[in-house]
C-alpha positions as protocol buffer text, in pm:
chain_id: "A"
residue {
  index: 1
  type: MET
  ca { x: 583 y: -719 z: 1515 }
}
residue {
  index: 2
  type: LEU
  ca { x: 448 y: -625 z: 1182 }
}
residue {
  index: 3
  type: LYS
  ca { x: 711 y: -369 z: 1151 }
}
residue {
  index: 4
  type: LYS
  ca { x: 956 y: -624 z: 1248 }
}
residue {
  index: 5
  type: LEU
  ca { x: 875 y: -845 z: 959 }
}
residue {
  index: 6
  type: THR
  ca { x: 896 y: -590 z: 662 }
}
residue {
  index: 7
  type: LYS
  ca { x: 1205 y: -522 z: 793 }
}
residue {
  index: 8
  type: LEU
  ca { x: 1358 y: -882 z: 847 }
}
residue {
  index: 9
  type: PHE
  ca { x: 1225 y: -961 z: 454 }
}
residue {
  index: 10
  type: TYR
  ca { x: 1333 y: -653 z: 264 }
}
residue {
  index: 11
  type: LYS
  ca { x: 1617 y: -464 z: 429 }
}
residue {
  index: 12
  type: LYS
  ca { x: 1817 y: -603 z: 119 }
}
residue {
  index: 13
  type: ARG
  ca { x: 1630 y: -454 z: -102 }
}
residue {
  index: 14
  type: ILE
  ca { x: 1593 y: -86 z: 82 }
}
residue {
  index: 15
  type: SER
  ca { x: 1895 y: 134 z: 106 }
}
residue {
  index: 16
  type: SER
  ca { x: 1957 y: 145 z: 516 }
}
residue {
  index: 17
  type: LYS
  ca { x: 1907 y: 544 z: 529 }
}
residue {
  index: 18
  type: ASN
  ca { x: 1537 y: 449 z: 454 }
}
residue {
  index: 19
  type: ILE
  ca { x: 1465 y: 79 z: 590 }
}
residue {
  index: 20
  type: GLU
  ca { x: 1342 y: 211 z: 920 }
}
residue {
  index: 21
  type: ASN
  ca { x: 1100 y: 449 z: 764 }
}
residue {
  index: 22
  type: PHE
  ca { x: 1009 y: 179 z: 465 }
}
residue {
  index: 23
  type: ALA
  ca { x: 886 y: -45 z: 752 }
}
residue {
  index: 24
  type: ASP
  ca { x: 700 y: 176 z: 950 }
}
residue {
  index: 25
  type: PHE
  ca { x: 507 y: 310 z: 646 }
}
residue {
  index: 26
  type: PHE
  ca { x: 452 y: -31 z: 496 }
}
residue {
  index: 27
  type: GLN
  ca { x: 433 y: -274 z: 774 }
}
residue {
  index: 28
  type: TYR
  ca { x: 60 y: -287 z: 679 }
}
residue {
  index: 29
  type: GLN
  ca { x: 134 y: -395 z: 317 }
}
residue {
  index: 30
  type: TYR
  ca { x: 401 y: -609 z: 377 }
}
residue {
  index: 31
  type: GLY
  ca { x: 359 y: -708 z: 716 }
}
residue {
  index: 32
  type: LEU
  ca { x: 46 y: -777 z: 749 }
}
residue {
  index: 33
  type: GLU
  ca { x: 70 y: -982 z: 397 }
}
residue {
  index: 34
  type: LEU
  ca { x: 388 y: -1167 z: 559 }
}
residue {
  index: 35
  type: MET
  ca { x: 126 y: -1259 z: 904 }
}
residue {
  index: 36
  type: LEU
  ca { x: -109 y: -1385 z: 674 }
}
residue {
  index: 37
  type: ASN
  ca { x: 100 y: -1620 z: 443 }
}
residue {
  index: 38
  type: LEU
  ca { x: 209 y: -1772 z: 788 }
}
residue {
  index: 39
  type: ARG
  ca { x: -113 y: -1995 z: 731 }
}
residue {
  index: 40
  type: LEU
  ca { x: 200 y: -2212 z: 578 }
}
residue {
  index: 41
  type: LEU
  ca { x: 241 y: -2294 z: 938 }
}
residue {
  index: 42
  type: LEU
  ca { x: -59 y: -2486 z: 919 }
}
residue {
  index: 43
  type: TYR
  ca { x: -14 y: -2685 z: 644 }
}
residue {
  index: 44
  type: VAL
  ca { x: 331 y: -2808 z: 804 }
}
residue {
  index: 45
  type: ILE
  ca { x: 75 y: -2944 z: 1105 }
}
residue {
  index: 46
  type: ILE
  ca { x: -141 y: -3098 z: 839 }
}
residue {
  index: 47
  type: TYR
  ca { x: 113 y: -3271 z: 628 }
}
residue {
  index: 48
  type: ILE
  ca { x: 296 y: -3412 z: 928 }
}
residue {
  index: 49
  type: GLY
  ca { x: -57 y: -3502 z: 1093 }
}
residue {
  index: 50
  type: MET
  ca { x: -72 y: -3724 z: 735 }
}
residue {
  index: 51
  type: ALA
  ca { x: 236 y: -3875 z: 753 }
}
residue {
  index: 52
  type: LEU
  ca { x: 190 y: -4009 z: 1116 }
}
residue {
  index: 53
  type: LEU
  ca { x: -139 y: -4157 z: 1025 }
}
residue {
  index: 54
  type: PHE
  ca { x: 67 y: -4405 z: 791 }
}
residue {
  index: 55
  type: TYR
  ca { x: 343 y: -4430 z: 1046 }
}
residue {
  index: 56
  type: ASN
  ca { x: 293 y: -4826 z: 1084 }
}
residue {
  index: 57
  type: THR
  ca { x: 326 y: -4866 z: 702 }
}
residue {
  index: 58
  type: LYS
  ca { x: 651 y: -4758 z: 585 }
}
residue {
  index: 59
  type: ILE
  ca { x: 623 y: -4719 z: 240 }
}
residue {
  index: 60
  type: LEU
  ca { x: 308 y: -4497 z: 278 }
}
residue {
  index: 61
  type: ALA
  ca { x: 505 y: -4293 z: 567 }
}
residue {
  index: 62
  type: TYR
  ca { x: 783 y: -4238 z: 299 }
}
residue {
  index: 63
  type: ILE
  ca { x: 529 y: -4167 z: -8 }
}
residue {
  index: 64
  type: ALA
  ca { x: 332 y: -3929 z: 250 }
}
residue {
  index: 65
  type: LEU
  ca { x: 679 y: -3767 z: 369 }
}
residue {
  index: 66
  type: GLY
  ca { x: 808 y: -3708 z: -3 }
}
residue {
  index: 67
  type: VAL
  ca { x: 481 y: -3562 z: -107 }
}
residue {
  index: 68
  type: ILE
  ca { x: 486 y: -3339 z: 182 }
}
residue {
  index: 69
  type: THR
  ca { x: 805 y: -3189 z: 138 }
}
residue {
  index: 70
  type: VAL
  ca { x: 732 y: -3169 z: -284 }
}
residue {
  index: 71
  type: VAL
  ca { x: 404 y: -2943 z: -216 }
}
residue {
  index: 72
  type: LEU
  ca { x: 643 y: -2756 z: 103 }
}
residue {
  index: 73
  type: LEU
  ca { x: 873 y: -2685 z: -111 }
}
residue {
  index: 74
  type: TYR
  ca { x: 662 y: -2545 z: -395 }
}
residue {
  index: 75
  type: ASN
  ca { x: 474 y: -2320 z: -104 }
}
residue {
  index: 76
  type: LEU
  ca { x: 765 y: -2140 z: 0 }
}
residue {
  index: 77
  type: ILE
  ca { x: 918 y: -2089 z: -363 }
}
residue {
  index: 78
  type: ASP
  ca { x: 576 y: -1961 z: -461 }
}
residue {
  index: 79
  type: MET
  ca { x: 532 y: -1756 z: -159 }
}
residue {
  index: 80
  type: LYS
  ca { x: 901 y: -1642 z: -164 }
}
residue {
  index: 81
  type: LYS
  ca { x: 806 y: -1507 z: -544 }
}
residue {
  index: 82
  type: HIS
  ca { x: 474 y: -1366 z: -459 }
}
residue {
  index: 83
  type: ILE
  ca { x: 500 y: -1206 z: -160 }
}
residue {
  index: 84
  type: PHE
  ca { x: 870 y: -1169 z: -16 }
}
residue {
  index: 85
  type: ILE
  ca { x: 1029 y: -973 z: -354 }
}
residue {
  index: 86
  type: GLY
  ca { x: 678 y: -839 z: -425 }
}
residue {
  index: 87
  type: THR
  ca { x: 604 y: -477 z: -549 }
}
residue {
  index: 88
  type: PRO
  ca { x: 357 y: -247 z: -352 }
}
residue {
  index: 89
  type: LYS
  ca { x: 156 y: -287 z: -621 }
}
residue {
  index: 90
  type: LEU
  ca { x: 89 y: -631 z: -655 }
}
residue {
  index: 91
  type: ILE
  ca { x: 74 y: -670 z: -293 }
}
residue {
  index: 92
  type: LEU
  ca { x: -162 y: -433 z: -210 }
}
residue {
  index: 93
  type: GLY
  ca { x: -403 y: -620 z: -496 }
}
residue {
  index: 94
  type: SER
  ca { x: -330 y: -957 z: -360 }
}
residue {
  index: 95
  type: MET
  ca { x: -572 y: -943 z: -71 }
}
residue {
  index: 96
  type: LYS
  ca { x: -944 y: -898 z: 14 }
}
residue {
  index: 97
  type: LEU
  ca { x: -931 y: -997 z: 361 }
}
residue {
  index: 98
  type: LYS
  ca { x: -590 y: -756 z: 413 }
}
residue {
  index: 99
  type: ASN
  ca { x: -748 y: -508 z: 238 }
}
residue {
  index: 100
  type: TRP
  ca { x: -1053 y: -460 z: 438 }
}
residue {
  index: 101
  type: ILE
  ca { x: -818 y: -513 z: 742 }
}
residue {
  index: 102
  type: ILE
  ca { x: -632 y: -214 z: 679 }
}
residue {
  index: 103
  type: GLY
  ca { x: -979 y: 3 z: 534 }
}
residue {
  index: 104
  type: HIS
  ca { x: -1123 y: -56 z: 910 }
}
residue {
  index: 105
  type: CYS
  ca { x: -847 y: -48 z: 1155 }
}
residue {
  index: 106
  type: VAL
  ca { x: -542 y: 182 z: 976 }
}
residue {
  index: 107
  type: LEU
  ca { x: -767 y: 451 z: 827 }
}
residue {
  index: 108
  type: GLN
  ca { x: -1008 y: 538 z: 1062 }
}
residue {
  index: 109
  type: LYS
  ca { x: -660 y: 622 z: 1324 }
}
residue {
  index: 110
  type: GLN
  ca { x: -485 y: 813 z: 1092 }
}
residue {
  index: 111
  type: PHE
  ca { x: -488 y: 1138 z: 914 }
}
residue {
  index: 112
  type: LEU
  ca { x: -790 y: 1213 z: 1084 }
}
residue {
  index: 113
  type: THR
  ca { x: -994 y: 1109 z: 1384 }
}
residue {
  index: 114
  type: LYS
  ca { x: -1248 y: 869 z: 1390 }
}
residue {
  index: 115
  type: GLU
  ca { x: -1522 y: 1088 z: 1440 }
}
residue {
  index: 116
  type: GLU
  ca { x: -1379 y: 1289 z: 1146 }
}
residue {
  index: 117
  type: TRP
  ca { x: -1376 y: 1019 z: 932 }
}
residue {
  index: 118
  type: LYS
  ca { x: -1772 y: 961 z: 1039 }
}
residue {
  index: 119
  type: LYS
  ca { x: -1850 y: 1285 z: 886 }
}
residue {
  index: 120
  type: VAL
  ca { x: -1655 y: 1208 z: 593 }
}
residue {
  index: 121
  type: LYS
  ca { x: -1845 y: 873 z: 555 }
}
residue {
  index: 122
  type: LYS
  ca { x: -2218 y: 1034 z: 606 }
}
residue {
  index: 123
  type: LYS
  ca { x: -2121 y: 1310 z: 342 }
}
residue {
  index: 124
  type: ASP
  ca { x: -1968 y: 1052 z: 63 }
}
residue {
  index: 125
  type: ARG
  ca { x: -2065 y: 713 z: 169 }
}
residue {
  index: 126
  type: HIS
  ca { x: -1913 y: 625 z: -165 }
}
residue {
  index: 127
  type: LEU
  ca { x: -1595 y: 806 z: -121 }
}
residue {
  index: 128
  type: TYR
  ca { x: -1561 y: 643 z: 227 }
}
residue {
  index: 129
  type: ASP
  ca { x: -1614 y: 312 z: 95 }
}
residue {
  index: 130
  type: SER
  ca { x: -1368 y: 355 z: -196 }
}
residue {
  index: 131
  type: LEU
  ca { x: -1086 y: 395 z: 64 }
}
residue {
  index: 132
  type: VAL
  ca { x: -1187 y: 139 z: 286 }
}
residue {
  index: 133
  type: SER
  ca { x: -1254 y: -97 z: 6 }
}
residue {
  index: 134
  type: GLY
  ca { x: -911 y: -49 z: -174 }
}
residue {
  index: 135
  type: TYR
  ca { x: -1108 y: 40 z: -458 }
}
residue {
  index: 136
  type: SER
  ca { x: -928 y: 414 z: -460 }
}
residue {
  index: 137
  type: ILE
  ca { x: -638 y: 235 z: -480 }
}
residue {
  index: 138
  type: HIS
  ca { x: -414 y: 376 z: -858 }
}
residue {
  index: 139
  type: LYS
  ca { x: -717 y: 629 z: -850 }
}
residue {
  index: 140
  type: CYS
  ca { x: -548 y: 904 z: -688 }
}
residue {
  index: 141
  type: HIS
  ca { x: -596 y: 1182 z: -968 }
}
residue {
  index: 142
  type: THR
  ca { x: -928 y: 1118 z: -852 }
}
residue {
  index: 143
  type: TYR
  ca { x: -1021 y: 1046 z: -480 }
}
residue {
  index: 144
  type: ALA
  ca { x: -738 y: 1304 z: -319 }
}
residue {
  index: 145
  type: LEU
  ca { x: -946 y: 1554 z: -503 }
}
residue {
  index: 146
  type: LEU
  ca { x: -1268 y: 1429 z: -386 }
}
residue {
  index: 147
  type: LEU
  ca { x: -1113 y: 1330 z: -47 }
}
residue {
  index: 148
  type: ALA
  ca { x: -972 y: 1704 z: -20 }
}
residue {
  index: 149
  type: LEU
  ca { x: -1299 y: 1862 z: -85 }
}
residue {
  index: 150
  type: GLN
  ca { x: -1458 y: 1691 z: 226 }
}
residue {
  index: 151
  type: LEU
  ca { x: -1163 y: 1902 z: 433 }
}
residue {
  index: 152
  type: ASP
  ca { x: -1142 y: 2285 z: 393 }
}
residue {
  index: 153
  type: ASP
  ca { x: -835 y: 2298 z: 560 }
}
residue {
  index: 154
  type: ALA
  ca { x: -650 y: 2034 z: 360 }
}
residue {
  index: 155
  type: TYR
  ca { x: -432 y: 2101 z: 81 }
}
residue {
  index: 156
  type: LEU
  ca { x: -418 y: 1912 z: -250 }
}
residue {
  index: 157
  type: VAL
  ca { x: -28 y: 1808 z: -407 }
}
residue {
  index: 158
  type: TYR
  ca { x: 66 y: 1695 z: -744 }
}
residue {
  index: 159
  type: LEU
  ca { x: 387 y: 1518 z: -753 }
}
residue {
  index: 160
  type: SER
  ca { x: 658 y: 1305 z: -836 }
}
residue {
  index: 161
  type: ALA
  ca { x: 749 y: 1027 z: -616 }
}
residue {
  index: 162
  type: LYS
  ca { x: 955 y: 665 z: -672 }
}
residue {
  index: 163
  type: ASP
  ca { x: 938 y: 319 z: -586 }
}
residue {
  index: 164
  type: PRO
  ca { x: 1135 y: 251 z: -279 }
}
residue {
  index: 165
  type: GLN
  ca { x: 1267 y: -69 z: -440 }
}
residue {
  index: 166
  type: ASP
  ca { x: 1293 y: 81 z: -796 }
}
residue {
  index: 167
  type: ASP
  ca { x: 1435 y: 440 z: -861 }
}
residue {
  index: 168
  type: ASN
  ca { x: 1314 y: 398 z: -1232 }
}
residue {
  index: 169
  type: ASP
  ca { x: 976 y: 379 z: -1118 }
}
residue {
  index: 170
  type: ASN
  ca { x: 922 y: 744 z: -1128 }
}
residue {
  index: 171
  type: TYR
  ca { x: 552 y: 858 z: -1159 }
}
residue {
  index: 172
  type: ALA
  ca { x: 271 y: 1135 z: -1103 }
}
residue {
  index: 173
  type: HIS
  ca { x: 90 y: 1136 z: -784 }
}
residue {
  index: 174
  type: ALA
  ca { x: -140 y: 1318 z: -642 }
}
residue {
  index: 175
  type: VAL
  ca { x: -187 y: 1356 z: -231 }
}
residue {
  index: 176
  type: VAL
  ca { x: -366 y: 1508 z: 29 }
}
residue {
  index: 177
  type: MET
  ca { x: -191 y: 1744 z: 347 }
}
residue {
  index: 178
  type: ARG
  ca { x: -344 y: 1817 z: 655 }
}
residue {
  index: 179
  type: ASN
  ca { x: -154 y: 1910 z: 996 }
}
residue {
  index: 180
  type: GLY
  ca { x: 172 y: 1806 z: 881 }
}
residue {
  index: 181
  type: ALA
  ca { x: 66 y: 1486 z: 762 }
}
residue {
  index: 182
  type: VAL
  ca { x: 3 y: 1308 z: 432 }
}
residue {
  index: 183
  type: PHE
  ca { x: -280 y: 1118 z: 343 }
}
residue {
  index: 184
  type: ASP
  ca { x: -208 y: 860 z: 43 }
}
residue {
  index: 185
  type: THR
  ca { x: -556 y: 751 z: -85 }
}
residue {
  index: 186
  type: ASN
  ca { x: -320 y: 442 z: -232 }
}
residue {
  index: 187
  type: PHE
  ca { x: -182 y: 292 z: 59 }
}
residue {
  index: 188
  type: ARG
  ca { x: -498 y: 452 z: 303 }
}
residue {
  index: 189
  type: ARG
  ca { x: -271 y: 602 z: 529 }
}
residue {
  index: 190
  type: ALA
  ca { x: -102 y: 908 z: 681 }
}
residue {
  index: 191
  type: PHE
  ca { x: 278 y: 994 z: 711 }
}
residue {
  index: 192
  type: ASP
  ca { x: 486 y: 1276 z: 817 }
}
residue {
  index: 193
  type: VAL
  ca { x: 577 y: 1486 z: 538 }
}
residue {
  index: 194
  type: GLU
  ca { x: 954 y: 1495 z: 577 }
}
residue {
  index: 195
  type: ASP
  ca { x: 951 y: 1086 z: 659 }
}
residue {
  index: 196
  type: TYR
  ca { x: 662 y: 1065 z: 316 }
}
residue {
  index: 197
  type: TYR
  ca { x: 904 y: 1310 z: 118 }
}
residue {
  index: 198
  type: THR
  ca { x: 1226 y: 1099 z: 204 }
}
residue {
  index: 199
  type: LEU
  ca { x: 1071 y: 750 z: 170 }
}
residue {
  index: 200
  type: PHE
  ca { x: 894 y: 824 z: -199 }
}
residue {
  index: 201
  type: ASN
  ca { x: 1219 y: 1084 z: -341 }
}
residue {
  index: 202
  type: VAL
  ca { x: 886 y: 1327 z: -362 }
}
residue {
  index: 203
  type: LYS
  ca { x: 930 y: 1649 z: -600 }
}
residue {
  index: 204
  type: VAL
  ca { x: 642 y: 1843 z: -555 }
}
residue {
  index: 205
  type: TYR
  ca { x: 461 y: 2027 z: -876 }
}
residue {
  index: 206
  type: HIS
  ca { x: 219 y: 2221 z: -661 }
}
residue {
  index: 207
  type: ILE
  ca { x: 14 y: 2288 z: -386 }
}
residue {
  index: 208
  type: TRP
  ca { x: -330 y: 2387 z: -375 }
}
residue {
  index: 209
  type: ASN
  ca { x: -545 y: 2494 z: -104 }
}
residue {
  index: 210
  type: TYR
  ca { x: -925 y: 2430 z: -18 }
}
residue {
  index: 211
  type: HIS
  ca { x: -1041 y: 2789 z: -229 }
}
residue {
  index: 212
  type: GLU
  ca { x: -837 y: 2693 z: -521 }
}
residue {
  index: 213
  type: TYR
  ca { x: -875 y: 2312 z: -587 }
}
residue {
  index: 214
  type: SER
  ca { x: -1201 y: 2371 z: -536 }
}
residue {
  index: 215
  type: GLU
  ca { x: -1310 y: 2581 z: -816 }
}
residue {
  index: 216
  type: PRO
  ca { x: -1547 y: 2441 z: -1124 }
}
residue {
  index: 217
  type: ASN
  ca { x: -1364 y: 2206 z: -1360 }
}
residue {
  index: 218
  type: PHE
  ca { x: -1020 y: 2251 z: -1167 }
}
residue {
  index: 219
  type: LYS
  ca { x: -848 y: 1927 z: -1291 }
}
residue {
  index: 220
  type: GLU
  ca { x: -893 y: 2094 z: -1639 }
}
residue {
  index: 221
  type: LYS
  ca { x: -748 y: 2375 z: -1579 }
}
residue {
  index: 222
  type: VAL
  ca { x: -410 y: 2235 z: -1420 }
}
residue {
  index: 223
  type: SER
  ca { x: -403 y: 1944 z: -1596 }
}
residue {
  index: 224
  type: LYS
  ca { x: -203 y: 2091 z: -1920 }
}
residue {
  index: 225
  type: ASP
  ca { x: 23 y: 2261 z: -1716 }
}
residue {
  index: 226
  type: PHE
  ca { x: 129 y: 1992 z: -1515 }
}
residue {
  index: 227
  type: HIS
  ca { x: 126 y: 1734 z: -1831 }
}
residue {
  index: 228
  type: ASN
  ca { x: 393 y: 1940 z: -1958 }
}
residue {
  index: 229
  type: TRP
  ca { x: 618 y: 1911 z: -1621 }
}
residue {
  index: 230
  type: CYS
  ca { x: 562 y: 1562 z: -1638 }
}
residue {
  index: 231
  type: LYS
  ca { x: 692 y: 1500 z: -1986 }
}
residue {
  index: 232
  type: GLU
  ca { x: 1008 y: 1790 z: -1879 }
}
residue {
  index: 233
  type: ASN
  ca { x: 1099 y: 1572 z: -1538 }
}
residue {
  index: 234
  type: LYS
  ca { x: 980 y: 1248 z: -1742 }
}
residue {
  index: 235
  type: ILE
  ca { x: 785 y: 1102 z: -1518 }
}
residue {
  index: 236
  type: ASN
  ca { x: 547 y: 871 z: -1623 }
}
residue {
  index: 237
  type: SER
  ca { x: 139 y: 786 z: -1536 }
}
residue {
  index: 238
  type: TYR
  ca { x: 18 y: 1114 z: -1579 }
}
residue {
  index: 239
  type: GLN
  ca { x: -220 y: 1113 z: -1833 }
}
residue {
  index: 240
  type: TYR
  ca { x: -497 y: 1036 z: -1608 }
}
residue {
  index: 241
  type: PHE
  ca { x: -442 y: 1390 z: -1461 }
}
């Protein structure tokens, strides 16, 4: 259901070759947001009920229906403006309830088994709570490394990625790779490596194993060369790495 909703409202904004991957990847961020906004239907029911209360007094009924229509149109326009054509960044930060649902229903079923997530939680409660709550969003430079350090069989990847809806939004990013899957701390879920690379038009800078990224002062050692690579490739938002 969530995937179908995402495809329905975003198919014209995504190239046809990517719509399936896009809907699969963003169904929780986009589809869940759309589902939560179906509460608009509840408003309609309430508005109609108000109109019926004034049914015997026609003038009041007409006034009520007029108010209902204006308010309903305003809600539709506002929802279309902020939800239907929103960007992942806007939608991800828009609702605490959605973040909680994603954190508890998606995080534990992707990339690691539920038991493995429990081990991460036990070793680093702050890291786990940050991922679940969404505090890790837009802090991949920190939380990708923190997560990778909990997994001695994972790889840390520095790369550039593009917003699937905006080819001009080319940004520096860090993800964790394990067992053929990429875990993105911004979206708090895993995805098949090849599908992820295709969807976000990824260019990989470098892949490090545990023995490399667990070295003291790792970020400081690799930052300068990564910054230079980002400048040469006209990548945005690399200053925090």
